[in-house]
N, C-alpha and C positions, 0 to 999 in steps of 0.2 A: 918398367919404370926404373931408370938408372938412379940408384941410391946416392950417387955422388953429385947429382944435380938437384937443385931446389925446384920443385914443381908447383906451379900455380894453376888452379882451375878457376876460370872466369865463367860464371853463369850469366849469359846474356851477351849477344854479339851486336848490340845496338851502338849508339854513338859513344857512350861512356865506356862500355866494355871493350870496344875495339881500341879506343885510345889508351886505356889502361894496359892492354896487351902490349902495345908499343913500349910504354914506360917499363913494364916488368921485364920484357925481353931484353931491353937495353942494359939491364943489370946482369945479364947472363943467365937468367932464370928460364926454365922450360915452361912454356905457357900453352895451355889448351883452352880454347874458347868453345863453350857449349851453347848453341843457339837453338831455340825451340822451332823457329820458322825455317823456311827454305832460305837459301843464299839470295840475299836481296840483289846481288849483282847479276844474277842469271834468271830471275823470275820477275814477272810483271806484278807489281804491287798495286792493289786497287786504290783508287784515289778517294779523297773525301775523308780521310782518317787522321790527318795530322795538320797541325797549325804551322804555317810558315815560320821559319826560325830567323832570329836576329842575332848575329854574331857580333860581340863587342870585345872590349879589351881583355877581360878575364879569359874568355874562350880562346882568343887569338894568342895570348901569352902561353896558355897550356899547349896549344898546337905547335907554336914556334919552339918552345922548350923541348918538346918531344921530337922536333925535327921533321914534322909532317905537314907544315904549312904550305910548302911549295906546291904549286899546281892548284891546290884548293883555294888559297887566298886570292888567286887571280880571277876566280869566278864570282867574287863578292860584288854586290850592288850597294854602294853607300847610300844611306838615307840620312840626310842632314837634319831632318826635323819632321814634325807632324804637319800634314796638310789637312785642315779641318774643312769639311763640307757642311755648311750651315744652312738651316732653313730649307724650305721646299725647293728653292732654286739651286741649292748646292753652292751658295756663295763661298768662295775659297779664301782662307786665311792661313798663313804659315806660322808655325812656332818652332824655332830652332831648338834642337836638343842640347847643343853646346854653345859656348860663347867664343870659341876660338877655332871654329871650323870642324869640330868633332862630328863624327857620324857613327851610327850603328849600321850594320850591313845585312841586307837580305840574302839568305842562302837557302838552297834546296836541301831538305832533310835527307832525302834519298841519296843525293850526290855526296853529301858529307859522309854518310854511313858507308857508301861504296868505297870512297877514297880511303877511309880509315881501315876498313877491312883489308883492302889491297896493300896498304902500307904495312899493316901488321903481318900479313902473309909473306911479305918480302923477307922478313927475318926468319931464318931457318929454325929459330927457337920456338916459333909460334905454329900451332896446329889449329885449324878451324874445323869444327864439327857441327853440322847443321841437322835439323830435325831430331834434336836430342831433348826430350822432356825430362826435367829433373823431377824425381819422385820422392826421394828422401835423402837425408844427410846425417851422418854420424860425426858430429864435430870433434869428439874426443879421439875417435879412431881415424878421423879424416878420410872417411869413405863416402862416396856419392853413388847413388843409384839413378840410372836413366832408362827411359823407354825410347827406343829408336823408332824410325818410321815404319819398319817392318813388324813392330810390336815386340821385338826382342828386348828383354831387360838385361842391362849391362851395368857393371860396377867399375868405378875408377877411384884411384887414390891421389891425394895431393897434399903438399905441405901447407899450402895456404888456399883457402876457398874465398872467392870474391863474388859477392852478390851484386850484379849489375843488371838485374832482370826486371827493372821497372817498378811502377807503382803497385802492381799486384804481386810483388816479389814472393816467390816460394822460398828463397833463401832466408828472407826476413821472417817469414812465418815459422820456418824450422828453427831459426835463431831464437825466437820468442820462447821456445820450449826449454832452452838451457840458460837463458839470461833473465834477469828481472827487468825486462824492457818496458819502458813507458811508451805508449803508442796512442796516437789519435788520428782519426780519418774524418774529414769533414767535406761533404758535398755542398756546393752552393746551388741556389735555386736556378741558376742560369746554365744554359747549354750552348752548343755551337754547331754550325753547319758550314761546310766549305763550298764555295762557288768558284767559277772560273770567269775571268774577264780576258777575252782573247786580244791579240794584237790587232792593229788596224788593217784595212785592206791592203795597205802598202807595206805591212810588216813592221810597223813602228808601235811604240807605246802609245796608248790612248790617254794616259795621264802622265804627269811628271814622275819619272822613275826614281828620283832622288829624294822622295818623301815617303813616309808611312802615312797612307791616307786613312782618315778617320771620319766617320759620320756619327758624331756624338748625339744621342737622343735621350739623355737623362737616365732612363731606367734600362736602356739597352744601347747597342752600337753596332756598327759594321766597320771593318778595317780592310785594307788592301795592301799587299806587299808585292813588289816587282819580282819577276823571274827573268832568267837570262834569255829565254826565248821570246821576250818582249810582251809576255802576258802578265797578268796580275792574279795572284791567289787572293780571293775575297773570303772573309770569314764574318758571319753574322753571329753575334752573341746576344742572347736575350733569354728571359725566363721561359721555362718549359711551358707555362701557360700560353705564352705567345705562339710558340710552335704548335701547340695543340689546337689553337684557334684557326690555324691555316690548314684547311682541309681540301681546298680545291684550287685550281688554277686561278679562278676569279678572285678568291681570297688572297692569294699570293700577290697578284698584280695590284690589287687595291692597296694592300699593305705597303708595297714598294712605291706606288704612286704617292702615297701619303708621307712616307718617311725617307725614301731613298730615290726620289724621282730622277735625279740627274745620273744615277748609276744604270738605269734601265737601258738607255740606248748604248751604253758602253758594254754592258754584258750581253744584251740581246734578249728579247722576251723568251724566245724558244729555248735558249741555253739556260736562262734563269730558271724556267719551269722544270727543265730536265734535271739540272743539278740539285735544285732544292728538294725535289721529291725522291730523287734517286740516291743521293748521298746520305750516309747515316748521320744522325744527330748524336753528338758526343756529350757526355757528362763532364763536369769540371770539379776537381776536388783538390784538397790540400792534405798532405800526410806529414806528420812529425813523429819522430821516435828517438829514443836513446836508451842504451849506448848503441854504437854502430859496429861493435866488435865482440868477439868471444876469444879470450886468451890470445894465443898466437895462431889460432886456427882459421878465423874468419873475419871479414870486414864487409860491410855493405856500403854502397856508393851510388851516387846519382839518385834517380827517382826512387830506387829501392829504399833509400834513407830519408829522402825529403822531396816528395812530389809537391809541385806547386801549381797554382793557376797561372796561365800564360801571360798575364797582363803587364809584366815588367820585362818580358823578353829575356829572362835570365835562367830559364830551366836548363838549356844546353850549356850556357856559360858557367853556371854554378856546377853542373856535373863535370865539365872539363876542368874547372878549377879544383874540384875534388881530387882529380888525378894529380894535378900539380902540387897541391898541398900535401897529399899523401906521399908523393915522391920526395918533397922537401923534408918531411919528418922522417922518412926512411933513411935519407942521406944523413940526417943528424944522428940517428941511432945506430945504423949498421954500415954506413959508408956510402960514398958517391957511386952513381951509376958507372959501370965499367971498371970499378976498382976490385982488387982481389978480395977484400974483406966483405964485400956485399954478396959474393957468389953463393955462400952457404951460411946465412945468418943463424945465430942461435935462437932457440925458442924464447929465451928470456928477453933478448934485445928486441925481437920482433913483437913480443907481447907489449913491451913498453912503448914501442912505436905506435901500435894500433890503439893502445889506451890513450896516448897523447892525441892521436888523430880524432878519436871520438870526442874527447874533451875540448879540443880546439875547434873542430868543424861544426859541432852541433849548434852552438849559439849563433854562428853565422848563417847556417842553413835555416834555422827557425826564423831569423830576422828577415831573410829574403822571402820566405813563405808569407810572412805578415805584410811585407812591402808589396808583394805581388797582388795580394788581396786588396790592399788599399789603393793600388794604382788603377784598378778597374773603375773605381768611383771617379778618380781623376780623369781618366780617358773618356768615359761616357758622359760626364757631367761637369766636373770642375773646370775643365779647359775652356768652357764657354762663359765663365763667371768673371765679373770685374775684379772681385777681391783676389782671386787666383792670379789674374794677369798683373795686378799691382804688386802683389808679393813677389812674383817672378821678376818683375822689373827691378824691384829693390835688390833682390838677391843677385840678379844679373849684373847690376851696376857695381855692387860691392865685389863681386867675383872678378870683374874686369879690373877694378882698382887694386884688389888684393887676391890675385889668382891662386896663390898657394895657401891662402888663409880662409877666405870665405868661399867654400866650395859647395855649390848646390847639391842637393841629395841625388838628383839624377846623374850628375857628373861623377859623384863619388861611386855610385853603383855601376854605371855603364862605362865610364872612361878612366877608371882607376882600379887598383887592387886593394884599396882600403877595405878592411874586413867589413862585411855587411852589418854585423852587429854594432861596430863602431860608427858606421855611417848612419845607422838608424838612431843611435843615441845622440849624436851630434845634431841631426835634423830635428829631433824632438825638442831638445833644449833651445835650439835656435828659433823654432816655430813658436814656442811659448814666449820667448823674448819679443819677437816681432808682433805677436798678437796682443800682448800686454801694452806695448808702446802704441800700436795702431789703434786700440780701443780708447786709449786716453787722449791721444793727440790727432788721430786720423791718419790714414795711410799716406796721404800727400805730405803732411808735415813730417811724418816718420821718414819718408824717402829723402826729403831735403835735409833733415837732421842727420841721418846716417852719412849722407854725402859730405856735408860740411864737417861733421864731427870726425869722420874718418880722415879727411885731408888734414885737419888741424892736429889730430892726434899723431899722425905720422910726422908732420913737419915740426912739431914742437915737443918732441921727447917721449911720446907714447911708445914709439918704437914698434917695428914689425913683429918682434918676438912676443911682446906683450899682447898685441892684437891677435896673433896666431894662437897663443895659448887660450885667449878668451873665446874665440869662435870654434876652436877644434877640441874643446873639452867635452 
């Protein structure tokens, strides 16, 4: 270990750990990534264990700022909205995500991880070590202990330890021994299983690839996201009790005939049965904790700090934005990437930066955890209800009229970098306003009143600034 270099040990070589390695190396820091699994680029990873990912503005911003977007962003499949499959016949209806052509993007988790690992490894400052199981950490001495694939125990030293080792983070567990960490972990009663929907006989998509397909069934749902090989990854979300009730092939086919009949010929009965019983059923949970750091020694990031259920498509985006926010705060305290002053930061400045990161990022992370939980109800149930559609119409019209002022919650979360906590606060206050007016006057009158009132206010002196302040507080 060269004492003249600043050394960072990143525990976890997944999406967030790999991107963080790129950011840290660009500061001239020596980075070692320790990953418990084998190298995902050279081994076959079993399917059925991950939910398809949706990349949006926050994640794209982090990738582009790090300079690793090229090549990866070319593989994205834009999804402009939800395609709802309603009733037994699978009647289709589309709901756009944005009002000005915005789209979220379907992306392959393995492809993203492979790309980021390769981009990190291109920097001579980065070393990737696989099959390294973290055993213990001394945060004051900054010494880590690992077990290698051959069973040998080795130790390593670092100036900064970064926990990017996921929802069941060992770094976080060790951190709880030296900090007064508040921690909560909540499983929901629902689980998931992944299925495959192959391309057609002619090698084309069997459904519109520019939508996220949803079969909303009130207490459960199924979704499908497109892949670049013209297939779809299908995920069924429902209570464990529903999974437990499906014990035979006949049970499964009866269930699908009742709730997802239009999907059966698209998936194929044989593949449906094979995937459903072969692929593992995954639990879904939400994790919140604080603080995220210890002095100048350690910081946790991504799912290690804030695991969330997948229903807002923000897990990866939030984790990538963690890297960007941390980089912005490091720049504020110790200098810009590539500058001389950032090469060997003092412990005092680094501690201040990590403290600010904890204080700044925690409210936003907790907000998106809550929003992700709420969005499951919207996806599986609310999207089919008249009140939801009317409210969306009202807000959509106002957004078109005042695009920088009346911004829908989904737009703030997926198509901007407005802090999650601010987006949640704005949405709550606006929903209370709409509901109160709607209950008194009815949603139809409310819609007309907002339209006329908005136009009059703008034209006769209300002014855009006053409107902006009213709706964005």
